[in-house]
Backbone bond lengths (Angstrom), bond angles and torsions (degrees), N, CA, C in turn:
res aa  C-N    CA-C-N  psi(-1)  N-CA   C-N-CA  omega(-1)  CA-C   N-CA-C  phi
1 M - - - 1.453 - - 1.531 108.65 -
2 A 1.308 116.98 139.27 1.460 122.37 -179.91 1.526 110.53 -85.30
3 F 1.311 116.12 162.82 1.464 123.59 174.38 1.533 107.32 -55.61
4 Q 1.337 116.63 121.27 1.465 120.28 -171.69 1.524 109.98 -144.34
5 L 1.341 115.83 141.79 1.460 123.96 178.27 1.518 108.93 -113.26
6 T 1.340 116.67 130.11 1.470 121.70 179.51 1.527 109.45 -137.11
7 S 1.329 115.06 169.64 1.464 121.48 175.12 1.519 109.01 -138.91
8 A 1.331 115.78 141.05 1.461 120.41 173.98 1.529 110.50 -76.37
9 A 1.329 117.70 -12.72 1.467 121.84 -176.12 1.534 113.46 -87.81
10 F 1.318 116.82 -28.03 1.472 120.31 -179.37 1.519 109.83 -156.66
11 E 1.318 115.12 151.22 1.461 121.55 178.10 1.522 109.78 -85.03
12 A 1.312 116.81 162.92 1.455 121.05 175.66 1.524 109.80 -55.35
13 N 1.319 116.48 128.13 1.458 125.15 -178.31 1.527 113.12 67.33
14 G 1.342 116.43 11.94 1.458 121.16 177.53 1.517 111.54 -90.14
15 T 1.309 115.36 178.80 1.456 122.13 -178.75 1.524 110.95 -80.57
16 I 1.313 116.24 129.79 1.465 121.81 175.34 1.528 107.04 -75.49
17 P 1.333 118.69 125.45 1.458 120.87 -179.29 1.536 112.21 -61.85
18 R 1.307 115.57 148.19 1.460 124.45 -176.98 1.535 112.73 -51.40
19 E 1.323 118.01 -35.23 1.467 123.07 -179.19 1.527 112.28 -53.28
20 Y 1.334 116.99 -29.94 1.463 122.31 -174.92 1.526 112.06 -98.93
21 T 1.334 117.22 18.26 1.461 122.66 -177.56 1.527 110.48 -124.74
22 C 1.323 115.88 173.99 1.463 120.52 177.89 1.526 111.43 -69.19
23 D 1.320 117.38 -14.12 1.466 121.29 177.39 1.527 111.92 -85.73
24 G 1.323 115.86 -6.71 1.467 121.98 179.21 1.519 109.67 -124.65
25 A 1.323 115.95 -138.47 1.467 121.37 -177.51 1.533 112.65 -79.20
26 D 1.330 117.62 -10.69 1.467 123.04 179.55 1.528 112.13 58.16
27 L 1.328 115.80 39.19 1.467 122.04 176.96 1.520 109.90 -92.24
28 S 1.316 116.64 147.24 1.463 119.37 175.02 1.527 108.88 -66.54
29 P 1.330 117.14 141.46 1.462 119.96 -178.72 1.527 111.65 -75.33
30 P 1.329 116.35 157.44 1.467 118.81 174.78 1.529 108.61 -69.86
31 L 1.321 115.58 136.61 1.462 121.68 178.87 1.521 108.43 -131.01
32 R 1.317 115.91 150.02 1.468 121.30 179.85 1.527 107.59 -143.65
33 W 1.334 115.66 146.22 1.453 119.68 176.54 1.520 110.16 -142.05
34 A 1.321 112.91 161.51 1.461 120.02 -177.18 1.516 109.76 -144.20
35 E 1.311 114.08 159.62 1.464 122.92 173.37 1.532 114.84 58.93
36 P 1.349 117.84 49.72 1.468 117.09 173.09 1.528 109.27 -67.67
37 P 1.316 117.59 155.35 1.466 119.17 -178.56 1.526 112.21 -69.16
38 A 1.318 115.44 155.38 1.468 121.42 174.90 1.519 108.51 -58.02
39 G 1.310 116.50 143.08 1.459 120.87 178.81 1.516 114.05 90.90
40 T 1.344 117.48 1.40 1.464 120.33 179.14 1.524 109.25 -66.59
41 K 1.335 116.01 127.60 1.471 121.73 179.84 1.533 111.31 -108.83
42 S 1.333 116.56 -23.24 1.468 120.79 177.79 1.522 108.78 -164.42
43 F 1.331 114.29 169.45 1.465 121.54 176.36 1.522 109.17 -123.75
44 A 1.320 115.06 153.92 1.463 122.21 171.68 1.524 106.84 -131.79
45 L 1.319 116.00 149.94 1.459 121.49 -178.51 1.528 108.99 -135.47
46 I 1.324 115.75 133.93 1.459 122.07 174.70 1.515 107.24 -128.00
47 C 1.333 116.40 135.87 1.460 120.92 172.30 1.524 107.94 -119.45
48 D 1.331 115.53 124.66 1.461 123.26 -177.97 1.520 111.27 -126.11
49 D 1.327 115.67 153.52 1.461 123.33 168.81 1.528 107.04 -111.93
50 P 1.346 117.87 98.84 1.467 119.47 -179.70 1.526 113.44 -73.94
51 D 1.331 117.60 -6.78 1.463 121.23 -177.14 1.534 113.01 -99.45
52 A 1.330 117.46 5.50 1.464 121.07 -178.71 1.540 110.05 -60.49
53 P 1.333 117.00 147.06 1.467 120.49 -175.52 1.526 115.20 -57.56
54 R 1.327 117.81 -33.22 1.469 120.40 -177.45 1.525 112.64 -102.99
55 G 1.307 117.88 18.88 1.459 121.34 -177.41 1.517 109.80 107.63
56 T 1.310 116.43 177.32 1.467 121.74 -176.16 1.522 111.62 -53.18
57 W 1.340 115.26 130.48 1.468 122.89 -179.59 1.524 107.98 -110.73
58 V 1.323 116.98 128.32 1.463 122.57 -177.41 1.527 109.54 -88.39
59 H 1.335 116.08 120.94 1.462 122.97 -178.35 1.520 114.55 -101.21
60 W 1.338 117.21 -22.16 1.460 119.38 -178.24 1.513 109.29 -161.62
61 V 1.319 115.96 135.52 1.457 123.76 174.12 1.525 105.70 -131.57
62 L 1.313 115.96 117.75 1.461 121.71 -176.02 1.522 107.75 -138.47
63 F 1.337 116.78 132.06 1.461 118.48 -177.61 1.528 110.59 -148.21
64 N 1.341 114.31 170.45 1.467 123.13 -174.62 1.525 112.22 59.47
65 L 1.330 115.08 35.74 1.460 119.20 168.76 1.529 106.21 -69.77
66 P 1.313 118.57 128.07 1.468 120.59 -177.94 1.534 112.18 -56.99
67 A 1.327 115.52 147.27 1.467 121.39 -179.05 1.522 112.28 -59.39
68 S 1.315 118.03 -23.76 1.466 121.56 179.70 1.532 112.40 -78.73
69 T 1.309 117.66 -8.36 1.463 122.01 -177.92 1.528 110.01 -74.39
70 T 1.328 116.46 132.95 1.469 120.85 177.11 1.523 112.14 -125.13
71 S 1.337 115.86 0.09 1.466 118.00 179.69 1.518 110.47 -162.19
72 L 1.318 114.93 162.32 1.463 123.49 172.10 1.520 106.55 -125.17
73 S 1.305 116.53 127.61 1.459 120.97 177.31 1.528 109.46 -82.72
74 T 1.311 115.83 159.36 1.461 121.78 179.23 1.517 111.13 -51.47
75 G 1.336 115.54 121.93 1.448 121.59 174.44 1.513 116.61 70.40
76 L 1.332 118.84 8.14 1.468 121.12 -176.38 1.524 111.68 -119.12
77 V 1.339 114.99 147.29 1.463 122.30 175.73 1.526 107.29 -123.47
78 P 1.328 118.87 131.92 1.464 120.90 -178.06 1.530 112.83 -63.02
79 S 1.307 115.10 152.09 1.456 122.07 176.02 1.526 109.16 -57.99
80 G 1.307 116.31 136.34 1.465 121.36 179.36 1.511 113.94 94.65
81 A 1.319 117.61 -23.32 1.461 120.82 178.97 1.532 109.17 -74.91
82 R 1.312 115.68 153.87 1.470 121.56 178.69 1.511 109.98 -121.15
83 Q 1.328 115.14 143.85 1.458 120.37 177.63 1.525 109.48 -107.78
84 G 1.318 115.11 137.17 1.454 121.04 178.31 1.518 110.87 -95.38
85 T 1.314 114.90 172.58 1.463 121.94 -179.84 1.528 109.83 -80.81
86 T 1.321 115.50 134.57 1.461 122.15 179.63 1.527 110.00 -97.40
87 D 1.319 115.62 -178.66 1.464 119.69 176.46 1.529 112.27 -74.16
88 F 1.322 116.99 -3.11 1.465 120.66 171.51 1.534 110.28 -81.59
89 G 1.363 116.36 -5.67 1.450 121.32 177.33 1.513 114.75 85.58
90 R 1.328 116.18 16.40 1.468 120.01 -179.27 1.521 109.34 -147.68
91 P 1.327 116.46 158.90 1.464 118.42 174.60 1.526 110.63 -76.15
92 G 1.314 115.30 159.76 1.457 120.73 177.69 1.515 111.96 102.02
93 Y 1.299 113.95 172.57 1.459 122.04 -178.57 1.523 111.19 -72.59
94 G 1.308 116.23 135.62 1.459 123.36 170.74 1.518 106.56 -126.51
95 G 1.307 116.69 112.33 1.460 120.78 -172.71 1.513 114.81 -70.75
96 P 1.331 115.98 172.18 1.447 121.29 177.27 1.530 111.36 -53.28
97 C 1.331 114.61 136.45 1.460 120.62 -177.80 1.527 108.52 -154.82
98 P 1.343 116.75 54.01 1.462 119.16 -173.94 1.530 112.22 -74.27
99 P 1.333 116.47 160.87 1.465 118.76 171.64 1.529 108.92 -67.50
100 R 1.305 116.66 162.97 1.467 120.14 177.57 1.526 109.20 -60.20
101 G 1.325 114.73 142.35 1.456 119.15 -179.32 1.514 110.82 140.61
102 P 1.327 116.08 -154.74 1.467 120.17 -178.27 1.525 111.92 -62.57
103 A 1.313 115.26 157.18 1.467 121.48 178.40 1.526 110.29 -61.34
104 H 1.313 115.17 143.48 1.463 122.15 172.61 1.521 108.36 -101.93
105 R 1.332 115.49 153.90 1.461 121.93 175.02 1.526 108.40 -94.99
106 Y 1.323 115.76 139.56 1.459 122.40 176.16 1.516 106.10 -120.22
107 V 1.332 115.56 113.18 1.448 122.11 -172.49 1.536 108.89 -102.49
108 F 1.328 115.21 112.31 1.458 122.42 175.24 1.529 105.90 -94.19
109 T 1.327 117.49 114.14 1.463 121.65 -179.90 1.515 108.48 -113.41
110 L 1.326 115.46 123.15 1.459 122.53 179.26 1.524 108.52 -107.14
111 Y 1.334 115.38 130.71 1.456 122.20 -179.38 1.522 109.83 -113.88
112 A 1.323 117.08 132.63 1.462 122.77 170.73 1.527 106.30 -95.65
113 L 1.334 115.96 124.80 1.463 120.87 -173.57 1.525 111.38 -116.52
114 D 1.328 116.01 154.42 1.462 121.04 -179.87 1.526 112.69 -92.47
115 L 1.345 117.64 15.11 1.463 121.90 178.39 1.518 109.73 -159.89
116 E 1.318 116.08 166.43 1.462 121.36 167.32 1.512 105.90 -90.78
117 L 1.305 116.54 141.35 1.458 120.67 -174.20 1.521 112.18 -86.49
118 D 1.320 115.47 141.57 1.453 122.18 177.17 1.527 108.17 -95.31
119 L 1.328 114.68 68.76 1.465 121.66 179.36 1.524 108.36 -126.73
120 P 1.319 117.28 144.77 1.463 119.23 177.40 1.531 111.28 -78.11
121 A 1.312 115.63 155.80 1.463 119.68 170.63 1.527 107.01 -56.52
122 G 1.321 116.28 144.66 1.456 120.71 -179.45 1.515 113.82 91.93
123 A 1.335 118.36 -3.43 1.467 121.14 179.24 1.536 109.55 -59.77
124 A 1.301 116.15 145.03 1.466 122.04 179.53 1.534 110.68 -81.63
125 K 1.309 115.83 163.60 1.468 121.95 179.29 1.529 111.58 -53.87
126 A 1.329 118.03 -42.93 1.468 121.17 -177.77 1.530 110.71 -60.93
127 A 1.331 117.14 -41.61 1.463 120.72 178.32 1.524 110.57 -65.64
128 L 1.327 116.58 -39.48 1.463 120.43 177.98 1.519 110.38 -63.16
129 L 1.309 117.65 -46.16 1.460 120.43 179.87 1.525 111.43 -60.67
130 R 1.323 117.69 -41.27 1.469 120.73 177.86 1.529 110.55 -63.32
131 A 1.330 116.64 -44.13 1.468 120.72 -178.52 1.533 111.79 -65.89
132 M 1.329 117.37 -31.55 1.473 121.09 -179.11 1.526 112.68 -80.30
133 D 1.320 117.42 -18.70 1.456 121.77 -175.52 1.536 110.66 -52.41
134 G 1.321 116.10 123.76 1.457 122.30 179.91 1.520 114.25 83.58
135 H 1.337 117.08 1.05 1.471 120.53 -177.29 1.528 113.17 -122.17
136 I 1.323 117.39 8.18 1.463 121.28 -179.00 1.529 108.97 -87.01
137 L 1.345 115.35 116.21 1.461 120.57 177.69 1.524 111.21 -83.23
138 A 1.338 116.04 -34.58 1.463 121.72 179.71 1.528 107.91 -165.44
139 Q 1.313 115.43 160.71 1.460 120.19 173.84 1.520 109.23 -145.45
140 T 1.324 114.12 153.51 1.461 120.96 179.42 1.515 107.16 -144.62
141 E 1.317 116.66 157.42 1.457 118.18 -179.59 1.520 111.74 -139.08
142 L 1.325 112.96 157.40 1.455 122.33 175.53 1.515 106.05 -133.04
143 I 1.324 116.38 128.00 1.464 121.30 -179.84 1.525 109.00 -110.49
144 G 1.333 114.87 129.78 1.449 122.25 172.13 1.518 108.68 -119.81
145 R 1.321 116.20 162.99 1.474 120.55 -178.05 1.515 109.52 -126.32
146 Y 1.330 114.45 150.55 1.470 119.32 176.59 1.522 108.42 -153.53
147 Q 1.339 114.49 140.86 1.468 119.40 175.06 1.513 109.35 -142.85
148 R 1.326 114.35 154.79 1.466 121.11 -179.66 1.520 109.33 -113.16
């Protein structure tokens, strides 16, 4: 089996339930992964909306998830992990909140890294991407959709 990201809350390319959006409780969805590559020392996760009106909108930046981690429970972040600042201007998960109209895609990308990152909590996506450069062993993604 290849490195794969799934959710018990929605299927790939399926609808993200309201509970995980700004129209609901705005909790991060449960995520699970399997088969990270050998040598994985940590994971990082980014959730983006590439369909946002002003360009890609960052909904979640999470890094230094311990290599032993295989899942994220609803609304919880493991001890030791750090959350970066999103385009909402704060750290932590910010759920789908698109304008009325067609469904937007929400791309959850999980990275298996060969090191723990030396970044402070609150780091932006751009800083995370720079720090990961040359250290990504594998990546996988899960896309969900939401519309209002």
